C-alpha positions in Angstrom: 9.4 5.8 12.6 5.9 7.1 12.6 4.5 10.0 10.5 1.2 11.8 11.3 -0.5 14.7 9.5 -4.0 16.2 10.0 -5.9 19.1 8.6 -9.5 20.2 9.3 -11.0 17.6 6.9 -8.8 14.5 7.2 -5.6 12.9 8.2 -3.0 10.2 7.6 -0.7 8.1 9.8 2.1 6.0 8.3 4.5 3.6 9.9 6.4 0.4 9.3 5.6 -2.9 10.8 8.3 -5.3 9.7 7.9 -5.8 5.9 4.6 -3.9 5.8 4.0 -0.2 5.5 0.8 0.6 7.4 -1.3 3.6 6.3 -4.3 4.9 8.3 -6.4 7.4 6.4 -9.3 9.3 8.0 -11.9 11.8 6.9 -11.9 13.5 3.6 -8.3 13.8 2.3 -7.4 16.7 0.1 -4.1 17.6 -1.5 -2.4 18.7 1.7 -2.9 15.3 3.4 -2.2 13.3 0.3 1.0 15.3 -0.5 2.2 14.5 3.0 1.1 10.8 2.5 3.0 10.6 -0.8 6.2 12.1 0.5 6.3 9.9 3.6 5.2 6.7 1.9 8.0 7.0 -0.6 10.4 7.7 2.2 9.3 4.5 4.1 9.4 2.5 0.9 13.0 3.5 0.3 14.0 2.1 3.6 13.5 -1.4 2.3 16.4 -0.8 -0.2 14.8 -2.6 -3.1 13.6 -5.6 -1.0 10.0 -6.8 -1.3 7.5 -5.1 1.0 3.7 -4.8 1.3 1.2 -1.9 1.7 -1.7 -2.1 4.2 -4.2 0.7 4.1 -6.6 0.8 7.0 -9.2 3.3 6.0 -12.1 2.4 8.2 -12.7 6.1 9.0 -11.9 7.4 5.5 -14.5 9.1 3.4 -12.9 10.1 0.0 -10.2 12.1 -1.7 -10.5 15.0 -4.0 -9.8 14.4 -7.8 -6.5 16.3 -7.5 -5.4 14.2 -4.5 -6.5 11.0 -6.4 -4.0 11.9 -9.2 -1.2 12.3 -6.7 -2.0 8.8 -5.3 -1.7 7.4 -8.8 1.8 8.6 -9.1 2.7 7.4 -5.6 1.2 4.0 -6.3 3.5 3.6 -9.4 6.5 4.8 -7.3 5.8 2.2 -4.6 5.9 -0.6 -7.2 9.3 0.6 -8.4 10.5 0.7 -4.7 9.6 -3.0 -4.2 6.0 -3.0 -3.1 4.7 -6.4 -4.1 1.4 -6.8 -2.3 -1.4 -4.6 -1.0 -4.4 -5.0 1.3 -7.2 -2.6 2.3 -9.8 -2.1 5.0 -12.6 0.2 3.9 -16.0 1.1 5.0 -16.5 4.0 2.5 -17.9 2.9 -0.9 -16.6 6.0 -2.5 -13.1 5.4 -1.1 -13.2 1.8 -2.3 -14.3 2.9 -5.8 -11.6 5.5 -5.9 -8.9 3.0 -4.9 -10.2 0.6 -7.6 -9.8 3.4 -10.1 -6.3 4.2 -8.9 -5.3 0.5 -9.2 -6.7 0.4 -12.8 -5.0 3.7 -13.7 -1.7 2.1 -12.7 -2.2 -1.0 -14.7 -3.3 -3.3 -11.8 -6.6 -4.8 -13.0 -7.3 -7.1 -10.0 -10.7 -6.7 -8.3 -10.3 -4.7 -5.1 -12.5 -7.2 -3.4 -9.7 -9.8 -3.5 -7.5 -7.5 -1.4 -10.2 -6.0 0.8 -10.5 -7.2 4.4 -12.8 -6.5 7.4 -9.9 -5.6 9.7 -6.2 -4.9 9.9 -5.3 -8.3 11.4 -6.8 -10.2 8.5 -5.2 -7.9 6.0 -1.8 -8.3 7.7 -2.1 -12.1 7.7 -2.8 -12.0 4.0 0.2 -9.8 3.3 2.6 -11.8 5.5 1.5 -15.1 3.8 2.1 -13.6 0.4 5.5 -12.1 1.3 6.5 -15.5 2.7 5.4 -17.3 -0.4 7.3 -14.8 -2.6 10.5 -15.3 -0.5 10.2 -19.1 -0.7 9.7 -18.9 -4.4 12.7 -16.7 -4.9 14.9 -19.0 -2.8 13.8 -22.0 -4.8 14.7 -20.0 -8.0 18.1 -19.1 -6.6 18.8 -22.7 -5.7 17.7 -23.9 -9.2 19.9 -21.2 -10.8 23.0 -22.2 -8.8 22.4 -25.9 -9.5 22.4 -25.2 -13.3 25.7 -23.3 -13.0 27.4 -26.3 -11.2 
């Protein structure tokens, strides 16, 4: 399942790669692009049916969003967390886009420094996300085993 939308200023491509939703943003993204992004990202997130997943945003050709579009992203970010998104990683060249993403994270209560989830390329970002998802899965399995041992 792959979704693509472009207008004269920017565009978005979204698809799943295993436990990761990959988003590729390009250009200057206004409300038309970001409304499409929000709708399709939520749709992809729902396909995990409450299981943990991760978000990878490759925005090497991204410039910025409008203030209106940025507010839509804040709501989408919160929805993704509710749908099971546990980790995120970004690839940015735009300082404005990086600053906007940091603001969105803070507006949603995520106060980590974006630099800790910022990577030079998609492969490194994906490796980071897969490692974190594997650690989360292992941790949950250990918790499940501990809980079942206490019952017995």
